C-alpha positions as CSV (number, residue, x, y, z in Angstrom):
1,X,-119.2,-22.1,-96.4
2,X,-117.8,-18.7,-97.8
3,X,-115.9,-17.9,-101.0
4,X,-112.7,-15.9,-100.7
5,X,-113.6,-12.2,-100.6
6,X,-113.6,-10.4,-104.0
7,X,-111.3,-7.6,-104.5
8,X,-113.3,-4.4,-105.7
9,X,-112.9,-0.7,-106.0
10,X,-115.3,2.2,-106.8
11,X,-115.1,5.9,-106.5
12,X,-115.8,7.6,-103.3
13,X,-117.3,11.0,-102.4
14,X,-114.1,12.8,-103.2
15,X,-113.5,11.0,-106.4
16,X,-110.7,8.9,-104.9
17,X,-110.8,5.1,-105.8
18,X,-111.6,3.2,-102.7
19,X,-110.5,-0.3,-102.0
20,X,-113.2,-2.8,-101.1
21,X,-113.9,-6.4,-100.2
22,X,-117.0,-8.3,-101.2
23,X,-117.7,-11.5,-99.0
24,X,-119.9,-13.7,-101.3
25,X,-121.7,-16.7,-99.9
26,X,-120.9,-20.1,-101.7
27,X,-124.5,-20.8,-102.3
28,X,-127.6,-19.0,-102.5
29,X,-127.5,-15.3,-101.5
30,X,-130.3,-14.2,-99.0
31,X,-129.3,-10.5,-99.2
32,X,-126.7,-8.1,-99.5
33,X,-125.2,-6.0,-96.5
34,X,-122.9,-2.9,-96.2
35,X,-120.4,-2.8,-93.4
36,X,-118.8,0.5,-92.1
37,X,-115.8,0.1,-90.0
38,X,-114.5,2.0,-87.0
39,X,-112.9,5.6,-87.0
40,X,-109.3,5.3,-88.7
41,X,-109.6,1.4,-88.9
42,X,-109.8,-0.4,-92.1
43,X,-112.0,-3.1,-94.0
44,X,-109.5,-5.7,-93.0
45,X,-109.8,-5.0,-89.1
46,X,-110.5,-8.3,-87.3
47,X,-114.0,-7.5,-86.5
48,X,-114.9,-6.5,-90.1
49,X,-113.2,-9.7,-91.5
50,X,-114.9,-12.2,-88.8
51,X,-118.2,-10.8,-89.3
52,X,-118.2,-10.6,-92.9
53,X,-117.0,-13.9,-93.1
54,X,-119.6,-15.2,-90.7
55,X,-122.6,-13.5,-92.4
56,X,-121.5,-14.9,-95.7
57,X,-121.5,-18.4,-94.3
58,X,-125.2,-17.5,-93.4
59,X,-126.0,-16.4,-96.9
60,X,-125.5,-12.8,-96.7
61,X,-122.9,-11.0,-99.0
62,X,-121.1,-8.4,-97.3
63,X,-119.4,-5.4,-98.8
64,X,-116.7,-3.8,-96.6
65,X,-114.4,-0.9,-97.8
66,X,-111.8,1.5,-96.7
67,X,-113.1,5.3,-96.1
68,X,-111.1,7.9,-98.2
69,X,-107.6,8.1,-97.2
70,X,-107.4,4.9,-95.1
71,X,-106.1,1.3,-95.7
72,X,-105.9,0.6,-99.5
73,X,-108.0,3.6,-100.7
74,X,-106.8,6.8,-102.4
75,X,-107.3,10.2,-101.4
76,X,-106.2,12.4,-98.4
77,X,-107.6,11.6,-94.8
78,X,-107.0,15.0,-93.8
79,X,-109.6,16.4,-96.0
80,X,-112.3,14.2,-94.8
81,X,-114.7,14.2,-92.1
82,X,-117.8,12.4,-90.8
83,X,-119.9,13.9,-93.7
84,X,-117.4,12.6,-96.2
85,X,-117.6,9.1,-94.7
86,X,-121.5,9.2,-94.8
87,X,-121.1,10.1,-98.5
88,X,-118.6,7.3,-99.1
89,X,-121.1,5.0,-97.5
90,X,-123.9,6.2,-100.0
91,X,-121.4,5.5,-103.0
92,X,-120.9,2.1,-101.7
93,X,-124.6,1.5,-101.5
94,X,-125.0,2.8,-105.0
95,X,-122.0,0.6,-106.3
96,X,-123.9,-2.6,-104.8
97,X,-127.2,-1.3,-106.4
98,X,-125.5,-0.9,-109.7
99,X,-123.3,-4.2,-110.0
100,X,-125.2,-6.6,-107.7
101,X,-128.2,-5.5,-105.5
102,X,-128.8,-2.8,-103.1
103,X,-128.1,-3.5,-99.6
104,X,-130.9,-4.7,-97.5
105,X,-128.8,-4.7,-94.2
106,X,-126.6,-1.9,-93.0
107,X,-124.0,-2.5,-90.3
108,X,-121.9,-0.1,-88.5
109,X,-118.9,-0.5,-86.1
110,X,-118.2,2.3,-83.5
111,X,-118.1,5.6,-85.5
112,X,-119.2,3.5,-88.4
113,X,-122.4,2.9,-86.6
114,X,-123.0,6.5,-86.3
115,X,-122.4,7.1,-90.0
116,X,-124.7,4.0,-91.0
117,X,-127.5,5.6,-88.9
118,X,-126.8,9.0,-90.5
119,X,-127.2,7.6,-94.2
120,X,-129.8,4.7,-93.8
121,X,-132.7,6.9,-94.8
122,X,-130.9,7.4,-98.3
123,X,-131.0,3.6,-98.7
124,X,-134.7,3.1,-99.4
125,X,-134.0,-0.7,-100.1
126,X,-132.5,-1.2,-96.6
127,X,-134.7,-3.1,-94.3
128,X,-132.6,-3.5,-91.2
129,X,-129.7,-1.5,-89.5
130,X,-127.3,-2.9,-86.8
131,X,-124.6,-0.7,-84.8
132,X,-121.9,-2.3,-82.8
133,X,-120.2,-0.2,-80.1
134,X,-121.7,3.1,-81.8
135,X,-121.3,6.3,-80.1
136,X,-124.8,8.2,-79.7
137,X,-122.9,11.5,-80.9
138,X,-120.4,11.9,-83.9
139,X,-118.3,14.3,-81.9
140,X,-117.6,11.4,-79.2
141,X,-114.2,10.7,-81.0
142,X,-113.0,14.1,-79.9
143,X,-112.0,12.5,-76.7
144,X,-109.2,10.5,-78.7
145,X,-107.5,13.7,-79.5
146,X,-106.7,14.6,-75.7
147,X,-104.6,17.7,-75.6
148,X,-104.6,18.3,-79.5
149,X,-107.8,20.0,-79.6
150,X,-106.5,23.4,-78.6
151,X,-103.9,23.1,-81.0
152,X,-106.0,22.1,-83.8
153,X,-108.3,25.1,-82.9
154,X,-105.4,27.6,-82.9
155,X,-103.3,26.3,-85.7
156,X,-106.0,24.8,-87.9
157,X,-104.6,21.4,-87.9
158,X,-102.5,19.0,-85.8
159,X,-100.9,15.7,-86.0
160,X,-102.9,13.3,-83.7
161,X,-101.6,9.7,-82.9
162,X,-104.4,7.2,-83.1
163,X,-103.8,3.6,-82.5
164,X,-100.2,3.9,-83.0
165,X,-100.4,5.7,-86.2
166,X,-100.2,9.5,-87.0
167,X,-103.0,11.4,-88.5
168,X,-103.4,15.1,-89.6
169,X,-106.7,16.2,-88.2
170,X,-108.0,19.7,-89.3
171,X,-110.4,22.2,-87.6
172,X,-113.0,21.6,-90.4
173,X,-113.1,17.8,-89.1
174,X,-113.9,19.1,-85.6
175,X,-116.6,21.7,-87.0
176,X,-118.2,18.9,-89.2
177,X,-118.5,16.5,-86.2
178,X,-120.3,19.2,-84.1
179,X,-123.0,19.9,-86.8
180,X,-124.0,16.1,-86.8
181,X,-127.1,15.1,-85.0
182,X,-127.0,11.2,-85.0
183,X,-129.9,10.9,-82.4
184,X,-132.3,13.1,-84.4
185,X,-131.6,10.9,-87.5
186,X,-132.0,7.8,-85.5
187,X,-135.5,8.8,-84.5
188,X,-136.4,9.3,-88.1
189,X,-134.7,5.8,-89.1
190,X,-137.9,4.1,-90.4
191,X,-136.1,0.6,-90.3
192,X,-135.6,-2.1,-87.8
193,X,-132.6,-1.6,-85.5
194,X,-130.5,-3.9,-83.6
195,X,-128.2,-2.1,-81.1
196,X,-125.2,-4.4,-79.9
197,X,-122.8,-2.9,-77.3
198,X,-120.2,-4.5,-74.7
199,X,-121.2,-3.5,-71.2
200,X,-117.2,-3.3,-70.5
201,X,-116.5,-1.2,-73.6
202,X,-114.1,1.7,-72.2
203,X,-113.7,3.2,-75.6
204,X,-117.6,4.1,-76.2
205,X,-119.5,3.7,-73.0
206,X,-122.6,1.5,-72.7
207,X,-124.6,4.8,-72.0
208,X,-124.4,5.5,-75.8
209,X,-126.2,2.4,-76.6
210,X,-129.1,3.4,-74.3
211,X,-129.3,7.0,-75.8
212,X,-129.4,5.3,-79.4
213,X,-131.9,2.6,-78.2
214,X,-134.3,5.2,-76.6
215,X,-134.0,7.5,-79.7
216,X,-135.2,4.9,-82.2
217,X,-138.7,3.8,-82.9
218,X,-139.8,0.2,-82.8
219,X,-139.0,-2.3,-84.2
220,X,-135.7,-2.2,-82.2
221,X,-133.6,-4.8,-80.2
222,X,-130.6,-4.7,-77.9
223,X,-127.8,-7.4,-77.5
224,X,-125.4,-7.2,-74.9
225,X,-121.9,-8.5,-76.1
226,X,-121.1,-9.4,-72.5
227,X,-117.3,-10.4,-72.7
228,X,-116.3,-8.4,-75.7
229,X,-113.8,-5.2,-76.2
230,X,-114.8,-2.3,-78.2
231,X,-113.1,-3.7,-81.3
232,X,-114.4,-7.3,-81.1
233,X,-110.8,-8.6,-81.4
234,X,-111.7,-12.1,-80.1
235,X,-112.9,-14.2,-83.1
236,X,-115.6,-15.6,-80.8
237,X,-117.0,-12.5,-80.0
238,X,-117.1,-11.4,-83.7
239,X,-118.6,-14.8,-84.9
240,X,-121.3,-14.5,-82.0
241,X,-122.2,-11.0,-83.2
242,X,-122.7,-12.2,-86.8
243,X,-124.7,-15.2,-85.9
244,X,-127.1,-12.9,-83.8
245,X,-127.1,-10.3,-86.8
246,X,-127.9,-13.0,-89.3
247,X,-130.7,-14.6,-87.2
248,X,-132.3,-11.2,-86.2
249,X,-132.0,-9.7,-89.6
250,X,-133.7,-12.9,-91.3
251,X,-137.2,-11.5,-90.2
252,X,-136.7,-8.5,-92.0
253,X,-134.9,-9.3,-95.3
254,X,-136.7,-10.0,-98.5
255,X,-134.9,-12.9,-100.0
256,X,-137.0,-12.9,-103.0
257,X,-135.7,-9.5,-104.4
258,X,-134.4,-9.9,-108.2
259,X,-130.7,-9.3,-108.0
260,X,-130.0,-7.0,-111.0
261,X,-126.6,-7.1,-113.1
262,X,-125.9,-10.7,-112.6
263,X,-127.1,-13.8,-114.1
264,X,-130.4,-15.4,-112.6
265,X,-130.0,-18.4,-110.5
266,X,-132.1,-21.5,-111.6
267,X,-131.9,-20.9,-115.3
268,X,-130.6,-23.7,-117.8
269,X,-127.0,-24.1,-118.2
270,X,-123.9,-22.3,-116.7
271,X,-123.9,-18.5,-117.1
272,X,-120.8,-16.4,-116.9
273,X,-120.9,-12.6,-116.6
274,X,-118.2,-9.9,-116.1
275,X,-118.4,-8.4,-112.6
276,X,-116.9,-5.0,-114.1
277,X,-113.9,-5.4,-111.6
278,X,-110.3,-5.5,-113.1
279,X,-109.8,-7.0,-116.6
280,X,-110.9,-10.6,-116.4
281,X,-112.9,-11.0,-113.2
282,X,-116.2,-12.9,-114.0
283,X,-119.1,-14.6,-111.9
284,X,-119.9,-18.0,-112.7
285,X,-123.6,-19.0,-111.9
286,X,-125.0,-22.7,-112.0
287,X,-128.3,-23.1,-110.4
288,X,-128.0,-21.6,-107.0
289,X,-124.4,-21.9,-107.0
290,X,-121.8,-19.1,-107.7
291,X,-118.1,-18.8,-107.9
292,X,-115.6,-16.3,-109.4
293,X,-113.3,-16.9,-112.4
294,X,-110.3,-14.9,-112.9
295,X,-106.7,-14.7,-114.3
296,X,-103.6,-14.6,-112.3
297,X,-101.9,-11.2,-111.4
298,X,-98.9,-11.7,-113.8
299,X,-101.4,-11.7,-116.6
300,X,-103.2,-8.7,-115.6
301,X,-106.1,-10.5,-113.3
302,X,-106.8,-10.2,-109.4
303,X,-106.2,-13.8,-109.1
304,X,-109.6,-13.9,-107.2
305,X,-110.9,-17.2,-108.6
306,X,-109.6,-20.2,-110.6
307,X,-108.6,-19.5,-114.1
308,X,-110.6,-21.1,-117.0
309,X,-108.1,-24.0,-117.4
310,X,-108.0,-24.5,-113.6
311,X,-111.8,-24.7,-113.6
312,X,-111.5,-27.4,-116.6
313,X,-109.1,-29.2,-114.5
314,X,-111.4,-29.2,-111.5
315,X,-114.2,-30.7,-113.7
316,X,-112.0,-33.6,-114.7
317,X,-110.7,-34.1,-111.0
318,X,-114.4,-33.9,-109.7
319,X,-115.8,-36.2,-112.4
320,X,-113.1,-38.7,-111.7
321,X,-113.7,-38.8,-108.0
322,X,-117.5,-39.1,-108.4
323,X,-117.1,-41.9,-111.0
324,X,-114.7,-43.8,-109.0
325,X,-116.9,-43.6,-105.8
326,X,-120.0,-44.7,-108.0
327,X,-118.0,-47.8,-109.2
328,X,-116.7,-48.7,-105.8
329,X,-120.2,-48.5,-104.3
330,X,-121.8,-50.5,-107.0
331,X,-119.1,-53.2,-106.7
332,X,-118.9,-53.2,-102.8
333,X,-115.3,-52.3,-102.7
334,X,-114.5,-50.9,-99.2
335,X,-112.3,-47.8,-99.8
336,X,-111.8,-44.7,-97.9
337,X,-111.6,-41.1,-99.3
338,X,-110.9,-40.7,-102.9
339,X,-108.9,-37.7,-103.9
340,X,-107.4,-36.4,-107.5
341,X,-105.0,-33.8,-108.4
342,X,-104.9,-32.5,-111.8
343,X,-101.9,-30.9,-113.6
344,X,-102.4,-29.0,-116.9
345,X,-99.7,-28.0,-119.4
346,X,-99.1,-27.4,-123.0
347,X,-96.7,-29.8,-124.7
348,X,-95.4,-30.5,-128.1
349,X,-97.3,-33.6,-129.3
350,X,-94.0,-35.2,-130.7
351,X,-92.7,-35.1,-127.0
352,X,-95.8,-36.5,-125.3
353,X,-95.1,-40.0,-124.4
354,X,-98.8,-40.6,-123.3
355,X,-100.5,-39.0,-126.4
356,X,-102.2,-41.3,-128.9
357,X,-100.8,-41.9,-132.4
358,X,-103.6,-39.6,-133.7
359,X,-102.5,-36.7,-131.5
360,X,-99.0,-37.0,-132.4
361,X,-99.9,-37.2,-136.1
362,X,-101.6,-33.9,-135.8
363,X,-98.4,-32.3,-134.4
364,X,-97.9,-28.9,-132.7
365,X,-98.8,-28.2,-129.1
366,X,-101.5,-30.0,-127.4
367,X,-103.1,-29.8,-124.0
368,X,-101.8,-32.5,-121.5
369,X,-103.9,-33.2,-118.4
370,X,-101.9,-35.2,-115.8
371,X,-104.2,-36.9,-113.0
372,X,-102.9,-38.1,-109.7
373,X,-105.4,-40.3,-108.1
374,X,-105.3,-41.2,-104.3
375,X,-107.6,-43.8,-103.0
376,X,-107.4,-44.7,-99.2
377,X,-107.9,-48.2,-98.4
378,X,-106.4,-51.8,-98.6
379,X,-106.5,-52.6,-102.2
380,X,-104.9,-55.3,-104.2
381,X,-102.9,-54.7,-107.3
382,X,-105.7,-56.0,-109.4
383,X,-108.1,-53.7,-108.0
384,X,-106.1,-50.8,-108.2
385,X,-105.5,-51.3,-111.8
386,X,-109.2,-51.7,-112.4
387,X,-109.7,-48.3,-110.5
388,X,-107.3,-46.5,-112.8
389,X,-109.1,-48.1,-115.9
390,X,-112.4,-46.8,-114.5
391,X,-111.0,-43.2,-114.0
392,X,-110.3,-43.1,-117.8
393,X,-114.1,-43.8,-118.1
394,X,-115.4,-40.6,-116.3
395,X,-117.7,-38.7,-118.8
396,X,-115.5,-35.5,-118.7
397,X,-112.4,-37.5,-119.4
398,X,-114.2,-38.8,-122.4
399,X,-115.5,-35.4,-123.5
400,X,-111.9,-33.9,-123.3
401,X,-110.4,-36.9,-125.5
402,X,-113.3,-36.9,-127.9
403,X,-114.5,-34.1,-130.4
404,X,-117.1,-32.1,-128.6
405,X,-119.2,-29.8,-130.7
406,X,-119.2,-26.2,-129.6
407,X,-122.0,-24.0,-131.2
408,X,-121.8,-20.3,-130.9
409,X,-125.0,-18.1,-131.4
């Protein structure tokens, strides 16, 4: 199970703000991974979303982001190149290192795979590297420019159509590609490598996988994505790739590495810490479980998680369901699934028909929780009434109605 991806941003190599997503597992995090997307693609391309989602379900948190000038990121794409993409990746790894944990797993798709191979040595914490449909030479993308190459050389720049969109490509971009030696850096990788490629890939031929694999030192592995296309556009192909990556990488990842800049799991109580993203976003840790709390966009949040009052409503709803289930099991009452919807609002005590005399006497505005209980099964009226009485006895209900002591130190 995975949480909704977090909206993040960090500064790229050209000082532009880069838009990112962090797919966090719902439970214990085994490791963090960094994903680099294909040329002129975005972090939200189907392959990136499917692989990040599937890996997070396997306990691996994945950061994916838009390179400078692409997707939701700032900056000018025409002023970028392969080298700046590599620098953006280094900044992304540093962002993870500073705010969560340095990535132990590096994954690159297409030209992003070549970029990952080129920067992997600069991430000493990385244990394993994965390429998917990656070219063995960075200048492989030049074939996408077709007849524009001559114009770029003559005029210094040209507008090129790629994937139905127009991009300005400068001569500096071509020169930068020609200076890269992906194979040489692969030979000095010093990390476990998994090469994944589709034999029917007509964008980056399978011979590229052979060249990368031969250049790399052991440990190295190859997996054929038999029915996939270059973009892994089918969800089942991306999901298969993710399962293989998670299984393969498990032999190299250090799950015991301490995650800095976040609450430690397993400590007493519930810990909450700002993520550093947006105005209100916070990570909530309870044992090995984690989730994000936030505020709605209309009050300045990212809406990346439940608000504090939504979490309080969730506590009441969860406690109600659990209390009713325990009572039904103890009494041998045959019922199906139990559900609860909790609505919260602020009301004037004088206008609250359901409030106690004491609450009305205090006056002013008070919190009102309305609980809608659903119980599946053939229940007689007496049992239905008794179940509602039991719902009022759930511990969280009593806490909210009572006077809890809150001590701040």
